MIDOSE-1310 file (N, C-alpha, C; in nm, 2 decimals, decimal comma, always signed):
residues 127
mscs	+1,55/+5,90/-3,97/+1,52/+5,94/-4,09/+1,40/+6,03/-4,09; +1,41/+6,15/-4,14/+1,29/+6,24/-4,16/+1,21/+6,21/-4,27; +1,08/+6,22/-4,24/+0,98/+6,18/-4,36/+0,92/+6,30/-4,40; +0,99/+6,36/-4,50/+0,92/+6,47/-4,58/+0,82/+6,42/-4,67
dpsp	+0,86/+6,30/-4,74/+0,76/+6,25/-4,82/+0,70/+6,13/-4,75; +0,56/+6,14/-4,73/+0,50/+6,04/-4,64/+0,50/+5,90/-4,70; +0,51/+5,88/-4,84/+0,50/+5,74/-4,89/+0,61/+5,64/-4,84; +0,74/+5,69/-4,83/+0,85/+5,58/-4,77/+0,82/+5,55/-4,63
clie	+0,78/+5,65/-4,56/+0,75/+5,63/-4,42/+0,64/+5,53/-4,40; +0,53/+5,55/-4,48/+0,41/+5,47/-4,47/+0,45/+5,32/-4,52; +0,53/+5,31/-4,61/+0,58/+5,18/-4,66/+0,65/+5,11/-4,55; +0,74/+5,19/-4,47/+0,82/+5,13/-4,37/+0,74/+5,08/-4,25
rvdn	+0,62/+5,16/-4,22/+0,54/+5,11/-4,13/+0,46/+4,99/-4,16; +0,42/+4,99/-4,28/+0,35/+4,88/-4,33/+0,43/+4,75/-4,33; +0,56/+4,77/-4,37/+0,65/+4,65/-4,36/+0,67/+4,60/-4,22; +0,68/+4,70/-4,12/+0,70/+4,66/-3,99/+0,58/+4,59/-3,93
tlqs	+0,47/+4,65/-3,96/+0,34/+4,58/-3,93/+0,33/+4,44/-3,98; +0,36/+4,42/-4,11/+0,35/+4,29/-4,17/+0,45/+4,19/-4,11; +0,57/+4,23/-4,07/+0,66/+4,14/-3,99/+0,61/+4,11/-3,86; +0,55/+4,21/-3,79/+0,49/+4,17/-3,66/+0,37/+4,08/-3,68
lqtl	+0,29/+4,10/-3,79/+0,18/+4,00/-3,79/+0,22/+3,86/-3,84; +0,34/+3,87/-3,91/+0,38/+3,72/-3,94/+0,43/+3,65/-3,81; +0,51/+3,73/-3,73/+0,55/+3,67/-3,60/+0,44/+3,62/-3,52; +0,34/+3,71/-3,52/+0,21/+3,67/-3,44/+0,14/+3,55/-3,49
ykaq	+0,13/+3,55/-3,62/+0,06/+3,43/-3,69/+0,15/+3,30/-3,66; +0,28/+3,31/-3,68/+0,36/+3,18/-3,65/+0,34/+3,14/-3,50; +0,34/+3,23/-3,41/+0,32/+3,20/-3,26/+0,18/+3,13/-3,25; +0,08/+3,20/-3,31/-0,07/+3,14/-3,30/-0,07/+3,01/-3,37
rdma	-0,01/+2,98/-3,48/-0,01/+2,85/-3,54/+0,06/+2,75/-3,44; +0,18/+2,77/-3,38/+0,24/+2,68/-3,30/+0,16/+2,65/-3,17; +0,10/+2,75/-3,12/-0,01/+2,73/-3,01/-0,13/+2,65/-3,04; -0,18/+2,66/-3,17/-0,28/+2,57/-3,21/-0,24/+2,43/-3,23
rela	-0,12/+2,41/-3,27/-0,06/+2,27/-3,29/-0,04/+2,21/-3,15; +0,01/+2,27/-3,06/+0,02/+2,23/-2,93/-0,10/+2,19/-2,86; -0,21/+2,28/-2,88/-0,33/+2,25/-2,83/-0,41/+2,13/-2,88; -0,38/+2,11/-3,01/-0,43/+1,98/-3,08/-0,36/+1,85/-3,03
elrq	-0,24/+1,88/-3,00/-0,16/+1,75/-2,94/-0,22/+1,72/-2,79; -0,24/+1,82/-2,72/-0,28/+1,82/-2,59/-0,43/+1,75/-2,60; -0,52/+1,79/-2,67/-0,65/+1,74/-2,68/-0,64/+1,60/-2,72; -0,54/+1,55/-2,79/-0,54/+1,40/-2,84/-0,49/+1,32/-2,72
ttpt	-0,40/+1,37/-2,63/-0,37/+1,29/-2,52/-0,45/+1,29/-2,40; -0,54/+1,38/-2,38/-0,63/+1,39/-2,27/-0,77/+1,35/-2,31; -0,85/+1,30/-2,22/-0,99/+1,25/-2,26/-1,07/+1,38/-2,32; -1,15/+1,36/-2,42/-1,22/+1,45/-2,47/-1,34/+1,50/-2,42
saes	-1,41/+1,43/-2,33/-1,52/+1,47/-2,26/-1,53/+1,45/-2,11; -1,60/+1,53/-2,05/-1,62/+1,51/-1,90/-1,69/+1,39/-1,87; -1,76/+1,34/-1,96/-1,84/+1,20/-1,94/-1,73/+1,10/-1,94; -1,65/+1,09/-2,01/-1,55/+0,98/-2,01/-1,48/+0,98/-1,87
tkke	-1,43/+1,11/-1,83/-1,37/+1,12/-1,71/-1,46/+1,07/-1,59; -1,58/+1,11/-1,60/-1,67/+1,05/-1,48/-1,68/+0,90/-1,48; -1,68/+0,85/-1,60/-1,69/+0,70/-1,61/-1,57/+0,64/-1,56; -1,45/+0,71/-1,58/-1,32/+0,65/-1,53/-1,33/+0,65/-1,37
ivll	-1,38/+0,76/-1,32/-1,38/+0,78/-1,18/-1,47/+0,68/-1,11; -1,58/+0,66/-1,18/-1,69/+0,55/-1,12/-1,62/+0,42/-1,12; -1,55/+0,38/-1,23/-1,49/+0,25/-1,24/-1,37/+0,24/-1,13; -1,30/+0,35/-1,11/-1,20/+0,35/-1,00/-1,25/+0,33/-0,87
kkei	-1,36/+0,40/-0,84/-1,43/+0,38/-0,71/-1,48/+0,24/-0,69; -1,54/+0,18/-0,79/-1,58/+0,04/-0,78/-1,47/-0,05/-0,75; -1,36/-0,03/-0,82/-1,24/-0,12/-0,80/-1,18/-0,11/-0,65; -1,19/+0,03/-0,60/-1,15/+0,04/-0,46/-1,24/-0,03/-0,36
edfk	-1,37/-0,01/-0,39/-1,46/-0,09/-0,30/-1,45/-0,25/-0,31; -1,42/-0,30/-0,43/-1,40/-0,44/-0,44/-1,26/-0,48/-0,37; -1,17/-0,40/-0,38/-1,04/-0,42/-0,31/-1,06/-0,42/-0,15; -1,13/-0,33/-0,10/-1,17/-0,32/+0,04/-1,24/-0,45/+0,09
kwkd	-1,33/-0,48/+0,00/-1,41/-0,60/+0,04/-1,32/-0,73/+0,04; -1,24/-0,74/-0,07/-1,16/-0,85/-0,07/-1,05/-0,85/+0,04; -1,00/-0,74/+0,09/-0,91/-0,73/+0,20/-0,99/-0,77/+0,34; -1,11/-0,72/+0,35/-1,18/-0,76/+0,47/-1,20/-0,90/+0,48
dlrk	-1,24/-0,97/+0,36/-1,26/-1,11/+0,36/-1,14/-1,20/+0,39; -1,03/-1,15/+0,33/-0,91/-1,22/+0,35/-0,85/-1,21/+0,50; -0,88/-1,09/+0,56/-0,84/-1,07/+0,70/-0,94/-1,15/+0,79; -1,07/-1,17/+0,76/-1,16/-1,26/+0,82/-1,12/-1,40/+0,82
nmrs	-1,09/-1,45/+0,69/-1,04/-1,59/+0,67/-0,92/-1,61/+0,76; -0,82/-1,53/+0,75/-0,70/-1,55/+0,83/-0,73/-1,57/+0,98; -0,81/-1,48/+1,01/-0,84/-1,48/+1,17/-0,91/-1,61/+1,20; -1,01/-1,66/+1,13/-1,08/-1,79/+1,16/-0,97/-1,90/+1,15
aagg	-0,89/-1,91/+1,05/-0,79/-2,01/+1,03/-0,69/-2,01/+1,14; -0,65/-1,89/+1,18/-0,54/-1,89/+1,29/-0,61/-1,92/+1,41; -0,72/-1,89/+1,44/-0,78/-1,91/+1,57/-0,82/-2,07/+1,58; -0,87/-2,14/+1,48/-0,88/-2,29/+1,50/-0,75/-2,35/+1,51
cgar	-0,65/-2,32/+1,44/-0,52/-2,39/+1,44/-0,46/-2,36/+1,58; -0,47/-2,24/+1,63/-0,40/-2,20/+1,76/-0,47/-2,28/+1,88; -0,60/-2,30/+1,86/-0,67/-2,37/+1,97/-0,63/-2,51/+1,97; -0,62/-2,58/+1,85/-0,58/-2,71/+1,85/-0,45/-2,73/+1,89
arna	-0,36/-2,65/+1,86/-0,21/-2,64/+1,90/-0,20/-2,63/+2,05; -0,29/-2,55/+2,11/-0,27/-2,52/+2,25/-0,32/-2,65/+2,34; -0,43/-2,70/+2,27/-0,48/-2,84/+2,34/-0,39/-2,95/+2,33; -0,32/-2,96/+2,21/-0,23/-3,07/+2,18/-0,11/-3,05/+2,27
fgai	-0,06/-2,93/+2,29/+0,06/-2,90/+2,36/+0,03/-2,93/+2,53; -0,09/-2,89/+2,56/-0,13/-2,91/+2,70/-0,14/-3,06/+2,73; -0,19/-3,13/+2,64/-0,20/-3,28/+2,66/-0,07/-3,34/+2,67; +0,03/-3,31/+2,58/+0,16/-3,37/+2,58/+0,23/-3,32/+2,72
vsgl	+0,23/-3,20/+2,76/+0,30/-3,16/+2,88/+0,23/-3,23/+3,00; +0,10/-3,24/+3,00/+0,04/-3,32/+3,11/+0,07/-3,46/+3,12; +0,08/-3,51/+3,00/+0,13/-3,67/+3,00/+0,28/-3,68/+3,04; +0,35/-3,60/+3,00/+0,49/-3,60/+3,05/+0,50/-3,58/+3,19
crvl	+0,43/-3,48/+3,25/+0,44/-3,46/+3,39/+0,40/-3,59/+3,46; +0,28/-3,64/+3,43/+0,23/-3,76/+3,48/+0,33/-3,88/+3,48; +0,39/-3,89/+3,36/+0,49/-4,01/+3,35/+0,62/-3,99/+3,44; +0,66/-3,86/+3,44/+0,79/-3,83/+3,52/+0,75/-3,84/+3,67
tlsp	+0,64/-3,81/+3,72/+0,62/-3,79/+3,87/+0,55/-3,91/+3,92; +0,50/-4,01/+3,85/+0,44/-4,12/+3,91/+0,50/-4,25/+3,85; +0,52/-4,35/+3,94/+0,57/-4,48/+3,89/+0,44/-4,56/+3,83; +0,46/-4,67/+3,76/+0,35/-4,75/+3,70/+0,24/-4,78/+3,81
ggep	+0,28/-4,79/+3,93/+0,17/-4,84/+4,02/+0,10/-4,72/+4,08; +0,13/-4,60/+4,04/+0,06/-4,49/+4,09/+0,14/-4,41/+4,20; +0,25/-4,47/+4,25/+0,32/-4,43/+4,36/+0,43/-4,31/+4,31; +0,47/-4,22/+4,38/+0,58/-4,13/+4,34/+0,70/-4,21/+4,30
stir	+0,76/-4,17/+4,19/+0,88/-4,24/+4,15/+1,00/-4,18/+4,19; +1,11/-4,23/+4,17/+1,24/-4,18/+4,20/+1,28/-4,06/+4,12; +1,22/-4,05/+4,01/+1,25/-3,93/+3,92/+1,18/-3,81/+3,98; +1,06/-3,83/+4,04/+1,00/-3,72/+4,13/+1,09/-3,67/+4,24
allt	+1,15/-3,77/+4,31/+1,23/-3,74/+4,41/+1,35/-3,67/+4,37; +1,40/-3,71/+4,26/+1,52/-3,65/+4,20/+1,50/-3,51/+4,15; +1,38/-3,49/+4,10/+1,34/-3,35/+4,05/+1,33/-3,25/+4,17; +1,26/-3,30/+4,28/+1,24/-3,22/+4,38/+1,38/-3,18/+4,45
tvlr	+1,47/-3,28/+4,45/+1,60/-3,24/+4,51/+1,68/-3,15/+4,41; +1,67/-3,16/+4,30/+1,75/-3,07/+4,20/+1,68/-2,94/+4,18; +1,55/-2,93/+4,21/+1,48/-2,80/+4,19/+1,47/-2,73/+4,32; +1,51/-2,79/+4,43/+1,50/-2,72/+4,57/+1,59/-2,62/+4,57
pppr	+1,57/-2,50/+4,63/+1,65/-2,39/+4,63/+1,77/-2,42/+4,72; +1,89/-2,36/+4,71/+2,00/-2,40/+4,79/+1,98/-2,35/+4,93; +2,04/-2,42/+5,02/+2,03/-2,37/+5,17/+2,08/-2,25/+5,18; +2,03/-2,17/+5,29/+2,09/-2,04/+5,32/+2,21/-2,06/+5,41
cdf	+2,31/-1,98/+5,38/+2,43/-1,99/+5,46/+2,44/-1,86/+5,55; +2,43/-1,90/+5,68/+2,42/-1,78/+5,77/+2,57/-1,78/+5,85; +2,65/-1,69/+5,83/+2,78/-1,69/+5,89/+2,78/-1,59/+6,01
């Protein structure tokens, strides 16, 4: 369309500009709404974030201390129990060996002779 009369062309340009501005205004309004929602879901200040970080660090240190204490307690409990079990097992085996190898008078018993016969390696066969 040729614009011999400048007023219709000017009106068309203004209408196009108004439509562009309305589109831009709508986009800006949507971004402002999204920004407000984002601000509501995130901490509002750096100070609150710093406080949360300090609390989390304290919780981590407490957990490490608890874990070390637990490990130390488990080692001490296992060490004492293991030593007692080894001593008891040694006493039982020693007593059984004594009973099996000696008669009541202190002399070697027939069980000892039987054990030495059974446990003796087989004779070599040379052909």
